[in-house]
C-alpha positions, 0 to 999 in steps of 0.5 A, a space after each residue: 506530421 508534427 506533434 502539433 498537428 490540429 484537426 480540420 474538416 473541410 467539405 468539398 463540392 465538386 461539380 460538373 464545369 458550366 460549359 460540360 453537359 450534365 445529363 444526371 442534372 438535365 434528368 432530375 430536372 425533367 423529374 422535377 418538373 414531371 412531379 410538379 415543380 414547374 419553377 426549377 430553372 436548373 440543377 447541377 448534380 455533383 458529389 460532395 466529400 467530408 475530409 478530416 485531416 490533421 495539419 500543422 496549420 490551416 495553410 498546410 491543411 488547405 493545400 493538402 486538400 487542394 492537392 486532393 482535389 486536383 489529383 483525385 477528388 475532382 476531374 480537372 478537365 470536366 469538374 470544379 470544385 470548391 472547399 468549405 471549412 466545417 472546422 479549422 
């Protein structure tokens, strides 16, 4: 890492792909309906990660987070992910 690296913080959201069955989401939908929330049309259960890192540039930080997602944080076969930068 270069001495001029700056701090970056990203929020990574990971959800099952739309075409993949989401049993946890379906269970939550059913529970919400049972306790009186009749208007809920769909729940997709996912996970989130807050990643703090140091990088020389926003491009380098973005590339690093994308690699993290593809290699560990998300299963690209059944999950999609999105990255939101909290601090760049």
